[in-house]
Backbone of each chain as ProteinMPNN parsed JSONL, in Angstrom:
{"seq_chain_A": "DSGVTQTPKHLITATGQRVTLRCSPRSGDLSVYWYQQSLDQGLQFLIQYYNGEERAKGNILERFSAQQFPDLHSELNLSSLELGDSALYFCASSVTEYNEQFFGPGTRLTVL", "coords_chain_A": {"N_chain_A": [[-15.469, -1.409, -4.287], [-12.562, -1.622, -6.089], [-12.093, -2.118, -8.754], [-9.936, -3.527, -9.543], [-8.965, -6.801, -10.031], [-8.107, -9.859, -8.459], [-6.807, -13.114, -8.525], [-5.971, -16.376, -7.245], [-8.258, -15.99, -4.436], [-7.543, -17.155, -2.064], [-4.757, -19.233, -1.28], [-3.275, -22.23, -0.643], [-0.368, -23.954, -0.057], [2.573, -26.068, -0.287], [5.893, -26.059, 1.157], [8.596, -25.404, -1.048], [7.169, -25.524, -3.352], [5.671, -24.041, -6.367], [3.847, -21.15, -7.277], [1.336, -19.208, -8.989], [0.151, -15.977, -9.093], [-2.556, -13.966, -10.076], [-3.441, -10.903, -11.672], [-5.788, -8.512, -12.686], [-5.86, -5.39, -14.021], [-7.601, -2.228, -13.469], [-9.895, -1.158, -15.965], [-8.316, 0.468, -18.586], [-6.108, 1.222, -17.129], [-2.597, 1.356, -17.19], [-0.419, 0.762, -15.681], [0.914, -1.536, -13.36], [1.313, -2.74, -10.085], [2.949, -4.716, -7.644], [2.606, -5.83, -4.32], [3.706, -7.027, -1.141], [2.259, -8.053, 1.839], [2.971, -8.634, 5.065], [2.8, -9.72, 8.509], [5.051, -9.061, 10.027], [6.611, -7.495, 8.383], [5.113, -5.516, 7.26], [3.715, -3.495, 4.614], [5.157, -4.107, 1.613], [6.715, -2.924, -1.277], [7.042, -4.67, -4.294], [7.38, -4.961, -7.202], [7.03, -3.152, -10.301], [5.161, -2.69, -13.261], [4.793, -1.17, -16.443], [2.74, -0.791, -19.069], [3.529, -3.279, -20.084], [6.258, -3.306, -19.701], [8.932, -3.745, -17.406], [9.287, -1.505, -14.735], [10.186, -0.721, -12.222], [11.908, -2.101, -9.43], [11.432, -3.419, -6.232], [11.661, -4.719, -3.029], [11.985, -7.457, -3.999], [12.359, -10.926, -4.07], [14.79, -13.144, -5.556], [13.643, -15.527, -6.159], [11.17, -14.886, -6.91], [9.149, -13.724, -9.583], [7.758, -11.656, -12.157], [5.378, -10.619, -14.65], [3.907, -8.571, -17.196], [1.298, -8.825, -19.37], [0.346, -8.515, -22.924], [-2.408, -7.888, -22.86], [-2.533, -6.466, -20.612], [-2.951, -7.644, -18.133], [-1.429, -9.034, -15.208], [0.976, -11.278, -13.85], [2.275, -12.811, -10.949], [4.886, -14.766, -10.101], [5.824, -17.152, -7.801], [8.368, -19.061, -6.538], [9.991, -22.063, -5.264], [8.936, -22.071, -2.651], [8.89, -20.814, 0.678], [8.264, -21.038, 4.226], [8.197, -18.483, 5.238], [7.216, -16.988, 3.16], [4.559, -16.834, 3.335], [1.865, -14.713, 3.202], [-0.101, -11.747, 2.511], [-0.717, -10.876, -0.783], [-0.783, -8.116, -2.739], [-2.092, -6.539, -5.598], [-1.887, -3.57, -7.441], [-3.177, -0.932, -9.5], [-2.698, 1.739, -11.85], [-3.483, 4.624, -13.852], [-1.384, 5.913, -15.266], [2.141, 6.011, -14.648], [2.201, 7.855, -12.686], [-0.084, 8.364, -11.307], [-2.888, 7.998, -9.035], [-2.904, 4.986, -7.174], [-4.84, 2.063, -7.306], [-5.917, -0.478, -5.273], [-6.179, -4.042, -5.406], [-8.19, -6.766, -3.994], [-6.467, -8.606, -2.909], [-4.422, -11.599, -2.547], [-4.345, -14.271, -0.413], [-1.685, -16.04, 0.632], [-0.734, -19.109, 1.902], [1.848, -20.966, 3.121], [2.663, -24.175, 3.855]], "CA_chain_A": [[-14.761, -2.226, -5.255], [-11.603, -0.763, -6.776], [-12.022, -2.453, -10.169], [-8.781, -4.41, -9.736], [-9.311, -8.158, -9.606], [-6.979, -10.751, -8.175], [-7.159, -14.51, -8.305], [-7.138, -16.723, -6.429], [-8.414, -15.225, -3.21], [-6.737, -17.879, -1.085], [-3.914, -20.263, -1.867], [-2.525, -22.989, 0.356], [0.568, -24.822, -0.748], [3.635, -26.603, 0.568], [7.236, -25.522, 0.921], [9.261, -25.899, -2.245], [6.283, -25.458, -4.507], [5.609, -22.812, -7.161], [2.479, -20.695, -7.488], [1.174, -18.021, -9.827], [-0.93, -15.088, -8.697], [-2.969, -13.215, -11.246], [-4.034, -9.589, -11.423], [-6.344, -7.763, -13.814], [-5.974, -3.998, -13.587], [-8.794, -1.492, -13.859], [-9.943, -0.861, -17.387], [-7.626, 1.702, -18.95], [-4.868, 1.42, -16.373], [-1.444, 0.782, -17.869], [0.637, 0.425, -14.719], [0.562, -2.535, -12.358], [2.269, -2.841, -8.982], [2.771, -5.842, -6.722], [3.032, -5.599, -2.946], [3.585, -8.114, -0.173], [1.929, -7.566, 3.182], [3.089, -9.638, 6.117], [2.63, -9.134, 9.84], [6.292, -8.515, 10.576], [7.273, -6.602, 7.424], [4.226, -4.471, 6.752], [3.415, -3.486, 3.183], [6.414, -3.94, 0.9], [6.644, -2.861, -2.731], [7.833, -5.72, -4.938], [7.762, -4.693, -8.579], [6.078, -2.36, -11.069], [5.185, -2.766, -14.717], [4.042, -0.146, -17.152], [2.47, -1.15, -20.463], [4.279, -4.465, -20.456], [7.679, -3.222, -19.393], [9.294, -3.584, -15.991], [9.658, -0.115, -14.497], [10.92, -0.574, -10.967], [11.941, -3.258, -8.545], [11.616, -3.121, -4.821], [12.224, -5.816, -2.244], [11.525, -8.716, -4.574], [13.351, -11.988, -4.003], [15.134, -13.741, -6.851], [12.721, -16.651, -6.376], [9.909, -14.32, -7.383], [9.231, -13.014, -10.859], [6.453, -11.16, -12.591], [5.317, -10.087, -15.993], [2.656, -7.958, -17.599], [1.003, -9.344, -20.7], [-0.195, -7.499, -23.837], [-3.746, -7.439, -22.458], [-2.216, -5.678, -19.409], [-3.018, -8.353, -16.867], [-0.099, -9.33, -14.697], [1.124, -12.477, -13.03], [3.415, -12.856, -10.033], [5.278, -16.152, -9.917], [6.601, -17.38, -6.595], [8.877, -20.424, -6.625], [10.761, -22.583, -4.115], [8.279, -21.368, -1.554], [9.316, -21.023, 2.054], [7.234, -20.68, 5.208], [8.187, -17.029, 5.379], [6.538, -16.339, 2.034], [3.142, -16.709, 3.676], [1.546, -13.285, 3.305], [-1.086, -11.227, 1.566], [-0.082, -10.263, -1.941], [-1.709, -7.171, -3.357], [-1.813, -5.9, -6.872], [-2.508, -2.255, -7.599], [-3.002, -0.401, -10.846], [-2.911, 3.175, -12.024], [-3.602, 4.993, -15.263], [0.004, 6.024, -15.713], [3.075, 5.745, -13.537], [2.205, 8.975, -11.754], [-1.438, 8.588, -10.834], [-3.333, 7.254, -7.864], [-2.951, 3.532, -7.274], [-6.033, 1.383, -6.784], [-5.5, -1.81, -4.839], [-7.092, -5.164, -5.47], [-8.543, -7.343, -2.695], [-5.35, -9.406, -2.397], [-4.392, -13.061, -2.503], [-3.698, -14.742, 0.813], [-0.877, -17.24, 0.401], [-0.287, -19.84, 3.082], [2.819, -22.005, 2.796], [2.713, -25.109, 4.996]], "C_chain_A": [[-13.859, -1.324, -6.121], [-11.588, -0.983, -8.282], [-10.816, -3.313, -10.504], [-9.173, -5.79, -9.22], [-8.053, -9.002, -9.447], [-7.513, -12.16, -7.953], [-5.9, -15.315, -8.056], [-7.209, -15.843, -5.187], [-7.551, -15.835, -2.103], [-5.939, -18.959, -1.793], [-3.134, -20.919, -0.743], [-1.638, -23.969, -0.379], [1.668, -25.256, 0.216], [4.976, -25.942, 0.233], [7.853, -26.182, -0.303], [8.436, -25.8, -3.502], [6.371, -24.103, -5.214], [4.147, -22.447, -7.377], [2.493, -19.459, -8.38], [-0.053, -17.256, -9.36], [-1.259, -14.2, -9.887], [-3.659, -11.914, -10.853], [-4.558, -9.007, -12.727], [-6.534, -6.323, -13.378], [-7.324, -3.398, -13.964], [-8.72, -1.216, -15.359], [-9.262, 0.479, -17.664], [-6.33, 1.955, -18.208], [-3.721, 0.69, -17.048], [-0.372, 0.282, -16.896], [0.118, -0.546, -13.668], [1.7, -2.627, -11.346], [1.94, -4.087, -8.166], [3.365, -5.49, -5.362], [2.858, -6.877, -2.131], [3.272, -7.503, 1.175], [2.015, -8.715, 4.178], [3.056, -8.929, 7.457], [3.901, -8.449, 10.316], [6.976, -7.516, 9.661], [6.378, -5.476, 6.93], [4.001, -4.62, 5.272], [4.691, -3.146, 2.42], [6.185, -3.934, -0.604], [7.566, -3.919, -3.34], [8.317, -5.298, -6.32], [6.646, -3.918, -9.271], [6.274, -2.608, -12.553], [4.366, -1.62, -15.293], [3.951, -0.562, -18.611], [3.381, -2.287, -20.94], [5.75, -4.455, -20.097], [7.908, -3.074, -17.888], [9.819, -2.175, -15.788], [10.508, 0.048, -13.237], [10.835, -1.857, -10.163], [12.147, -2.783, -7.13], [12.246, -4.315, -4.141], [11.756, -7.177, -2.751], [12.656, -9.733, -4.578], [13.621, -12.547, -5.392], [14.232, -14.92, -7.177], [11.373, -16.178, -6.932], [10.14, -13.648, -8.734], [7.834, -12.586, -11.264], [6.533, -10.771, -14.059], [3.952, -9.47, -16.224], [2.445, -8.304, -19.075], [0.417, -8.252, -21.596], [-1.599, -7.026, -23.476], [-3.706, -6.69, -21.126], [-2.439, -6.417, -18.095], [-1.596, -8.744, -16.464], [-0.13, -10.61, -13.871], [2.391, -12.359, -12.181], [3.697, -14.329, -9.759], [6.185, -16.273, -8.703], [7.069, -18.831, -6.612], [9.714, -20.777, -5.399], [10.24, -21.977, -2.819], [8.798, -21.784, -0.19], [8.191, -20.579, 2.983], [7.084, -19.163, 5.311], [7.556, -16.29, 4.224], [5.033, -16.216, 2.27], [2.824, -15.247, 3.946], [0.341, -12.996, 2.433], [-0.323, -10.576, 0.428], [-1.125, -9.394, -2.638], [-1.177, -6.723, -4.71], [-2.513, -4.542, -6.852], [-2.31, -1.809, -9.041], [-3.255, 1.097, -10.853], [-2.901, 3.476, -13.516], [-2.222, 5.107, -15.9], [0.883, 5.737, -14.504], [2.935, 6.793, -12.43], [0.82, 9.299, -11.212], [-1.753, 7.708, -9.642], [-3.379, 5.764, -8.153], [-4.232, 3.015, -6.645], [-5.647, -0.068, -6.502], [-6.597, -2.836, -5.056], [-7.341, -5.743, -4.091], [-7.469, -8.255, -2.114], [-5.541, -10.905, -2.572], [-3.67, -13.461, -1.231], [-3.008, -16.057, 0.535], [-0.452, -17.831, 1.73], [0.627, -20.961, 2.63], [2.982, -22.904, 4.021], [3.975, -25.967, 4.941]], "O_chain_A": [[-14.329, -0.401, -6.786], [-11.117, -0.118, -9.02], [-10.686, -3.781, -11.636], [-9.659, -5.924, -8.096], [-7.084, -8.871, -10.195], [-8.528, -12.366, -7.287], [-4.847, -14.979, -8.599], [-6.308, -15.044, -4.932], [-6.919, -15.127, -1.319], [-6.391, -19.53, -2.785], [-2.424, -20.254, 0.012], [-2.107, -24.727, -1.228], [1.686, -24.86, 1.381], [5.152, -25.352, -0.833], [7.653, -27.37, -0.554], [8.954, -25.976, -4.605], [7.028, -23.17, -4.753], [3.31, -23.314, -7.627], [3.502, -18.766, -8.51], [-1.147, -17.809, -9.246], [-0.372, -13.743, -10.608], [-4.359, -11.838, -9.843], [-3.863, -9.007, -13.744], [-7.299, -6.059, -12.451], [-8.096, -4.01, -14.703], [-7.643, -1.063, -15.934], [-9.594, 1.494, -17.052], [-5.538, 2.807, -18.61], [-3.862, -0.47, -17.436], [0.478, -0.53, -17.262], [-0.989, -0.386, -13.152], [2.879, -2.597, -11.699], [0.774, -4.455, -8.025], [4.46, -4.936, -5.261], [1.978, -7.693, -2.403], [3.929, -6.557, 1.609], [1.22, -9.653, 4.129], [3.253, -7.717, 7.547], [3.847, -7.386, 10.933], [7.836, -6.759, 10.112], [6.851, -4.571, 6.243], [4.082, -5.72, 4.727], [5.237, -2.052, 2.553], [5.539, -4.832, -1.143], [8.726, -4.045, -2.947], [9.52, -5.278, -6.583], [5.479, -4.006, -8.89], [7.399, -2.721, -13.04], [3.384, -1.17, -14.703], [4.964, -0.669, -19.301], [3.922, -2.253, -22.045], [6.418, -5.486, -20.179], [7.172, -2.37, -17.197], [10.668, -1.695, -16.54], [11.433, 0.859, -13.2], [9.846, -2.589, -10.206], [12.929, -1.871, -6.863], [13.242, -4.861, -4.617], [11.188, -7.96, -1.989], [13.766, -9.446, -5.026], [12.787, -12.437, -6.291], [14.073, -15.275, -8.345], [10.549, -16.983, -7.367], [11.201, -13.076, -8.984], [6.844, -13.112, -10.756], [7.616, -10.618, -14.625], [2.976, -9.796, -15.548], [3.325, -8.091, -19.908], [0.033, -7.189, -21.108], [-1.95, -5.88, -23.756], [-4.75, -6.327, -20.584], [-2.144, -5.867, -17.034], [-0.687, -8.775, -17.293], [-1.149, -10.961, -13.275], [3.427, -11.876, -12.638], [2.84, -15.048, -9.245], [7.194, -15.576, -8.597], [6.244, -19.741, -6.692], [10.091, -19.911, -4.609], [10.998, -21.446, -2.007], [9.103, -22.952, 0.053], [7.287, -19.846, 2.583], [5.978, -18.642, 5.453], [7.375, -15.074, 4.298], [4.325, -15.572, 1.496], [3.436, -14.618, 4.81], [-0.167, -13.863, 1.721], [0.612, -9.809, 0.658], [-2.183, -9.862, -3.059], [0.026, -6.557, -4.913], [-3.606, -4.404, -6.303], [-1.384, -2.257, -9.719], [-3.933, 1.641, -9.981], [-2.39, 2.703, -14.326], [-1.933, 4.488, -16.925], [0.405, 5.274, -13.468], [3.498, 6.625, -11.348], [0.59, 10.399, -10.711], [-0.997, 6.804, -9.289], [-3.822, 5.331, -9.217], [-4.65, 3.478, -5.584], [-5.128, -0.777, -7.364], [-7.784, -2.543, -4.911], [-6.768, -5.268, -3.111], [-7.551, -8.638, -0.947], [-6.657, -11.403, -2.722], [-2.534, -13.052, -0.991], [-3.653, -17.063, 0.239], [0.119, -17.144, 2.577], [0.222, -21.815, 1.84], [3.388, -22.446, 5.089], [4.189, -26.808, 5.814]]}, "seq_chain_B": "QQQVKQSPQSLIVQKGGISIINCAYENTAFDYFPWYQQFPGKGPALLIAIRPDVSEKKEGRFTISFNKSAKQFSLHIMDSQPGDSATYFCAASNDNYGQNFVFGPGTRLSVLP", "coords_chain_B": {"N_chain_B": [[17.463, 5.211, 4.616], [15.298, 5.111, 3.069], [13.214, 4.572, 4.684], [10.006, 4.931, 6.243], [8.739, 6.161, 9.125], [6.206, 5.452, 11.522], [3.736, 6.354, 13.877], [1.187, 6.254, 16.461], [1.507, 2.664, 17.038], [-0.882, 1.463, 17.569], [-4.159, 2.749, 18.263], [-6.664, 3.99, 20.313], [-9.723, 5.529, 20.35], [-12.37, 7.569, 21.536], [-15.707, 7.767, 20.276], [-16.372, 10.629, 18.341], [-14.085, 11.9, 19.08], [-10.704, 13.128, 18.393], [-8.485, 11.667, 16.165], [-5.076, 11.11, 15.839], [-2.363, 10.516, 13.814], [1.039, 9.987, 13.257], [3.795, 10.511, 11.033], [7.164, 10.099, 9.845], [9.93, 10.889, 7.765], [13.036, 10.294, 5.977], [14.217, 10.664, 3.497], [14.765, 13.301, 1.509], [14.052, 13.578, -1.079], [11.55, 12.62, -1.477], [8.311, 13.415, -2.64], [5.62, 13.14, -2.578], [2.943, 12.314, -0.587], [0.894, 10.069, 0.492], [-2.016, 8.906, 2.321], [-3.28, 5.804, 3.289], [-6.145, 3.787, 3.807], [-7.118, 0.839, 5.342], [-9.373, -1.75, 5.57], [-10.206, -4.752, 7.384], [-9.513, -7.669, 5.513], [-9.591, -6.382, 3.116], [-8.103, -4.522, 0.362], [-5.686, -1.824, 0.619], [-6.909, 1.553, 0.488], [-6.821, 4.69, -1.095], [-6.867, 7.547, 0.903], [-6.324, 10.285, 1.418], [-4.03, 12.722, 0.145], [-0.887, 14.518, -0.026], [1.283, 17.082, -1.264], [4.591, 18.532, -0.988], [4.362, 21.286, -1.372], [2.349, 22.481, -0.008], [1.152, 23.103, 3.327], [-0.95, 22.004, 4.613], [-3.787, 19.944, 4.101], [-7.177, 19.439, 3.609], [-9.882, 17.213, 3.686], [-13.066, 16.776, 4.061], [-13.608, 15.166, 7.067], [-10.991, 14.542, 7.365], [-7.634, 15.487, 7.671], [-4.45, 16.381, 6.472], [-1.432, 17.308, 7.887], [1.569, 18.914, 7.116], [5.004, 19.108, 7.615], [7.658, 20.322, 6.257], [10.316, 21.04, 6.926], [10.803, 19.617, 9.241], [10.482, 17.134, 8.272], [8.144, 15.641, 8.601], [4.816, 14.356, 8.724], [1.305, 14.315, 9.308], [-1.804, 12.687, 10.051], [-5.005, 13.756, 10.737], [-8.008, 12.856, 12.143], [-11.024, 14.108, 12.444], [-13.855, 14.258, 14.677], [-14.13, 11.434, 15.099], [-15.42, 8.274, 14.05], [-17.049, 5.1, 14.688], [-17.009, 3.673, 12.291], [-14.646, 4.465, 11.181], [-12.768, 2.82, 12.146], [-9.991, 1.046, 11.436], [-6.975, 0.082, 9.68], [-4.397, 2.349, 9.227], [-2.169, 3.595, 6.854], [0.683, 5.5, 6.279], [2.542, 6.831, 3.528], [5.245, 7.335, 1.196], [6.657, 8.796, -1.722], [8.474, 9.407, -4.761], [8.08, 11.262, -7.664], [9.898, 10.774, -9.653], [10.511, 8.179, -9.326], [8.358, 6.928, -10.181], [5.206, 5.884, -8.81], [6.252, 4.357, -6.557], [5.754, 3.282, -3.682], [6.989, 3.844, -0.399], [5.995, 2.435, 2.451], [4.714, 3.268, 5.687], [4.661, 1.405, 8.8], [2.04, 1.106, 9.656], [-0.984, 1.94, 11.47], [-3.22, 0.801, 13.791], [-6.408, 1.71, 14.197], [-8.949, 2.065, 16.549], [-12.19, 2.999, 17.092], [-14.236, 3.722, 19.645], [-17.664, 3.147, 20.375]], "CA_chain_B": [[16.958, 6.498, 4.172], [14.036, 4.869, 2.412], [12.227, 4.181, 5.674], [9.014, 5.87, 6.752], [8.365, 5.753, 10.48], [4.8, 5.786, 11.813], [3.326, 6.12, 15.267], [1.458, 5.059, 17.251], [1.224, 1.381, 16.398], [-2.319, 1.3, 17.711], [-4.783, 3.949, 18.812], [-8.068, 3.821, 20.705], [-10.324, 6.858, 20.497], [-13.81, 7.571, 21.733], [-16.511, 8.369, 19.208], [-16.402, 12.084, 18.412], [-12.763, 12.413, 19.401], [-9.751, 13.375, 17.306], [-7.443, 10.652, 16.007], [-3.883, 11.705, 15.25], [-1.327, 9.54, 13.469], [2.213, 10.731, 12.827], [4.799, 9.837, 10.214], [8.4, 10.833, 9.617], [10.731, 10.305, 6.682], [14.404, 10.786, 5.898], [14.614, 10.972, 2.121], [14.229, 14.608, 1.115], [13.594, 13.509, -2.464], [10.128, 12.279, -1.498], [7.503, 14.596, -2.931], [4.204, 12.775, -2.596], [2.708, 11.667, 0.7], [-0.504, 9.654, 0.619], [-2.471, 8.072, 3.43], [-4.155, 4.743, 2.863], [-7.012, 3.194, 4.825], [-7.345, -0.571, 5.03], [-10.278, -2.515, 6.419], [-9.849, -6.181, 7.376], [-9.919, -8.434, 4.342], [-9.642, -5.528, 1.918], [-6.858, -3.862, 0.005], [-5.608, -0.413, 1.022], [-7.591, 2.517, -0.379], [-6.317, 6.043, -0.891], [-7.74, 8.378, 1.736], [-5.968, 11.674, 1.168], [-2.596, 12.817, -0.173], [-0.378, 15.886, -0.019], [2.612, 17.326, -1.814], [5.297, 19.428, -0.063], [4.19, 22.71, -1.613], [1.347, 22.997, 0.922], [1.391, 22.628, 4.695], [-2.138, 21.34, 5.133], [-4.835, 19.619, 3.134], [-8.339, 18.949, 4.335], [-10.964, 16.626, 2.904], [-14.061, 16.332, 5.007], [-13.104, 15.061, 8.445], [-9.593, 14.116, 7.316], [-6.678, 16.559, 7.397], [-3.023, 16.091, 6.538], [-0.539, 18.419, 8.202], [2.882, 18.578, 6.582], [6.094, 19.967, 8.074], [8.771, 19.96, 5.386], [11.615, 21.202, 7.592], [10.942, 18.523, 10.217], [10.282, 15.886, 7.532], [7.086, 14.932, 9.293], [3.455, 14.647, 8.313], [0.374, 13.635, 10.196], [-3.21, 12.563, 9.675], [-5.956, 14.066, 11.795], [-9.384, 12.466, 11.847], [-11.913, 14.836, 13.352], [-15.145, 13.622, 14.935], [-13.908, 10.03, 14.737], [-16.601, 7.426, 14.088], [-16.718, 3.675, 14.704], [-16.73, 3.247, 10.91], [-13.268, 4.811, 10.845], [-11.893, 1.783, 12.697], [-9.267, 0.445, 10.31], [-5.534, 0.31, 9.756], [-3.997, 3.485, 8.4], [-0.772, 3.575, 6.431], [1.244, 6.626, 5.544], [3.488, 6.389, 2.506], [5.989, 8.41, 0.546], [7.248, 8.416, -3.0], [9.004, 10.487, -5.574], [7.582, 11.084, -9.028], [10.958, 10.245, -10.507], [10.549, 6.731, -9.172], [6.988, 6.475, -10.33], [4.582, 5.848, -7.485], [6.71, 3.165, -5.846], [5.633, 3.79, -2.341], [7.546, 3.295, 0.831], [4.902, 2.527, 3.402], [4.927, 3.133, 7.113], [4.23, 0.091, 9.305], [0.601, 1.065, 9.895], [-1.583, 2.243, 12.772], [-4.552, 0.214, 13.911], [-7.302, 2.633, 14.907], [-10.241, 1.576, 17.033], [-13.037, 4.076, 17.589], [-15.231, 3.12, 20.519], [-18.972, 3.811, 20.263]], "C_chain_B": [[15.609, 6.359, 3.46], [12.9, 4.619, 3.395], [11.256, 5.317, 5.969], [8.58, 5.335, 8.111], [6.956, 6.245, 10.767], [4.497, 5.459, 13.253], [1.973, 6.767, 15.516], [1.154, 3.796, 16.465], [-0.27, 1.079, 16.46], [-2.873, 2.497, 18.478], [-6.236, 3.637, 19.118], [-8.621, 5.199, 21.015], [-11.815, 6.693, 20.735], [-14.499, 8.212, 20.538], [-16.602, 9.876, 19.419], [-15.059, 12.717, 18.709], [-11.903, 12.635, 18.167], [-8.693, 12.266, 17.316], [-6.26, 11.312, 15.298], [-2.824, 10.627, 15.041], [-0.173, 10.309, 12.834], [3.162, 9.881, 12.003], [6.009, 10.737, 10.021], [9.213, 10.115, 8.548], [12.104, 10.934, 6.681], [14.763, 11.313, 4.507], [13.963, 12.279, 1.649], [13.774, 14.641, -0.334], [12.12, 13.124, -2.561], [9.308, 13.535, -1.749], [6.013, 14.293, -3.047], [3.943, 11.915, -1.378], [1.23, 11.304, 0.826], [-0.763, 8.923, 1.927], [-3.46, 7.059, 2.864], [-4.909, 4.19, 4.072], [-7.272, 1.748, 4.407], [-8.255, -1.208, 6.059], [-9.892, -3.988, 6.336], [-10.382, -6.89, 6.138], [-9.976, -7.638, 3.054], [-8.249, -5.001, 1.593], [-6.853, -2.424, 0.496], [-6.324, 0.476, 0.012], [-7.082, 3.909, -0.052], [-7.34, 6.889, -0.144], [-7.541, 9.848, 1.389], [-4.471, 11.728, 0.907], [-2.182, 14.281, -0.219], [0.977, 15.927, -0.699], [3.274, 18.415, -0.98], [5.082, 20.918, -0.306], [3.09, 23.33, -0.746], [1.602, 22.396, 2.297], [0.194, 21.889, 5.269], [-3.113, 21.077, 3.989], [-5.975, 18.969, 3.888], [-9.351, 18.391, 3.348], [-11.969, 16.041, 3.885], [-13.499, 16.308, 6.417], [-11.619, 14.739, 8.512], [-8.693, 15.281, 6.913], [-5.268, 16.006, 7.46], [-2.312, 17.384, 6.89], [0.866, 18.015, 7.79], [3.909, 19.588, 7.051], [7.357, 19.571, 7.319], [10.115, 20.033, 6.11], [11.869, 20.082, 8.591], [10.842, 17.166, 9.548], [9.261, 15.01, 8.251], [5.737, 15.292, 8.67], [2.508, 13.813, 9.166], [-1.029, 13.654, 9.611], [-4.049, 12.849, 10.897], [-7.34, 13.642, 11.317], [-10.257, 13.145, 12.886], [-13.219, 14.067, 13.528], [-15.1, 12.135, 14.552], [-15.169, 9.196, 14.972], [-16.193, 5.955, 14.128], [-16.386, 3.128, 13.321], [-15.348, 3.614, 10.435], [-12.281, 3.76, 11.346], [-11.292, 0.975, 11.551], [-7.776, 0.586, 10.593], [-5.166, 1.405, 8.763], [-2.497, 3.415, 8.112], [-0.407, 4.93, 5.833], [2.242, 6.063, 4.543], [4.182, 7.6, 1.922], [6.552, 7.896, -0.764], [7.801, 9.65, -3.68], [8.572, 10.233, -6.997], [8.632, 10.514, -9.961], [11.064, 8.729, -10.399], [9.225, 6.115, -9.625], [6.365, 6.433, -8.948], [4.947, 4.551, -6.771], [6.833, 3.519, -4.389], [6.523, 3.072, -1.36], [6.472, 3.509, 1.871], [5.419, 2.542, 4.829], [4.353, 1.804, 7.585], [2.75, -0.005, 9.641], [0.213, 1.394, 11.327], [-2.972, 1.647, 12.794], [-5.402, 1.121, 14.79], [-8.59, 1.927, 15.296], [-11.001, 2.756, 17.611], [-14.183, 3.437, 18.37], [-16.553, 3.868, 20.425], [-19.368, 4.539, 21.533]], "O_chain_B": [[14.881, 7.333, 3.272], [11.748, 4.469, 2.986], [11.62, 6.493, 5.95], [8.114, 4.201, 8.228], [6.557, 7.318, 10.314], [4.93, 4.438, 13.787], [1.635, 7.743, 14.847], [0.609, 3.852, 15.363], [-0.844, 0.515, 15.528], [-2.162, 3.162, 19.231], [-6.953, 3.087, 18.282], [-8.07, 5.94, 21.829], [-12.443, 5.782, 20.195], [-13.94, 9.087, 19.877], [-16.873, 10.345, 20.524], [-14.905, 13.934, 18.602], [-12.323, 12.363, 17.043], [-8.091, 11.973, 18.349], [-6.429, 11.987, 14.282], [-2.442, 9.922, 15.975], [-0.381, 11.172, 11.981], [3.314, 8.683, 12.244], [5.902, 11.964, 10.03], [9.183, 8.889, 8.445], [12.323, 11.975, 7.301], [15.513, 12.279, 4.367], [12.754, 12.335, 1.422], [13.175, 15.622, -0.774], [11.507, 13.286, -3.617], [9.562, 14.585, -1.159], [5.244, 15.107, -3.558], [4.625, 10.915, -1.152], [0.412, 12.136, 1.221], [0.154, 8.392, 2.554], [-4.346, 7.395, 2.079], [-4.392, 4.133, 5.188], [-7.607, 1.477, 3.254], [-7.963, -1.214, 7.255], [-9.32, -4.428, 5.338], [-11.544, -6.733, 5.765], [-10.366, -8.164, 2.012], [-7.343, -5.028, 2.426], [-7.915, -1.861, 0.763], [-6.34, 0.179, -1.183], [-6.929, 4.268, 1.115], [-8.515, 6.941, -0.508], [-8.502, 10.56, 1.099], [-3.724, 10.878, 1.391], [-3.009, 15.17, -0.423], [1.718, 14.944, -0.711], [2.566, 19.168, -0.311], [5.568, 21.739, 0.472], [2.911, 24.548, -0.741], [2.19, 21.322, 2.42], [0.308, 21.221, 6.297], [-3.244, 21.866, 3.053], [-5.77, 18.066, 4.699], [-9.643, 18.999, 2.318], [-11.763, 14.971, 4.457], [-12.976, 17.31, 6.904], [-11.049, 14.67, 9.6], [-8.962, 15.974, 5.932], [-4.923, 15.259, 8.376], [-2.551, 18.425, 6.277], [1.306, 16.903, 8.079], [3.711, 20.794, 6.902], [8.041, 18.616, 7.686], [10.964, 19.163, 5.918], [13.006, 19.646, 8.771], [11.09, 16.144, 10.189], [9.477, 13.819, 8.478], [5.55, 16.395, 8.156], [2.869, 12.751, 9.674], [-1.383, 14.509, 8.8], [-3.84, 12.266, 11.961], [-7.783, 14.019, 10.232], [-10.227, 12.793, 14.065], [-13.637, 13.321, 12.643], [-15.93, 11.654, 13.781], [-15.885, 9.386, 15.955], [-15.113, 5.599, 13.655], [-15.568, 2.218, 13.196], [-14.906, 3.132, 9.393], [-11.097, 3.804, 11.011], [-12.004, 0.31, 10.799], [-7.373, 1.139, 11.616], [-5.581, 1.377, 7.604], [-1.68, 3.204, 9.008], [-1.121, 5.442, 4.972], [2.727, 4.943, 4.702], [3.762, 8.74, 2.127], [6.88, 6.718, -0.899], [7.613, 10.779, -3.227], [8.684, 9.111, -7.491], [8.305, 9.849, -10.944], [11.635, 8.074, -11.272], [9.008, 4.914, -9.465], [6.973, 6.92, -7.994], [4.078, 3.751, -6.424], [7.871, 3.99, -3.923], [6.778, 1.872, -1.468], [6.081, 4.645, 2.142], [6.428, 1.912, 5.145], [3.629, 1.146, 6.838], [2.251, -1.103, 9.888], [0.973, 1.16, 12.267], [-3.803, 1.942, 11.934], [-5.139, 1.275, 15.983], [-9.233, 1.275, 14.474], [-10.513, 3.435, 18.515], [-14.996, 2.701, 17.81], [-16.563, 5.099, 20.398], [-20.439, 5.143, 21.591]]}, "name": "protein", "num_of_chains": 2, "seq": "DSGVTQTPKHLITATGQRVTLRCSPRSGDLSVYWYQQSLDQGLQFLIQYYNGEERAKGNILERFSAQQFPDLHSELNLSSLELGDSALYFCASSVTEYNEQFFGPGTRLTVLQQQVKQSPQSLIVQKGGISIINCAYENTAFDYFPWYQQFPGKGPALLIAIRPDVSEKKEGRFTISFNKSAKQFSLHIMDSQPGDSATYFCAASNDNYGQNFVFGPGTRLSVLP"}
């Protein structure tokens, strides 16, 4: 157990809908990262936050957004969902921006 | 230039054998190269990592070999065990970007008993 928690574990929704994925980092970790893992794209970095501020963006679609709250938990919002958004979404956290990342168990999103 | 290539896509090894997974990168600014291990239904977990100032790093049965001039690095698993069966990802990053990894596509390792 990495100490990073993600909810929900599974999410099934329909195209066009909006969902929110939640991540609680390890105690003391200030940096949170979001990744998407799909069969055809592998593990893709989406976005990083550090102590509430956006630090870096990767291959994140405009339909997706994220934020990190004062208590350091983070949420990833996915809107106007498409079939191709079906994937595992992982959150990771690290103490600072330059330390080892610990991954959560992931949220499996299925868009029907 | 941000891509990390990884091979093979899948690997079958007998128990006790050596598993070798190779990665190559283009961006010479990368300065941190971790390997992650992922079991089904779990998130990736850091296995071992190396920086370009050394050519090899060993932790138990796991060794990273790094060739800076060739821009290649590899993971060697000695005395492979069935419990090592997992998907392995190499990655690369640069401290100036924070640890925003570029991951290889993964290698599915199966160790036969």
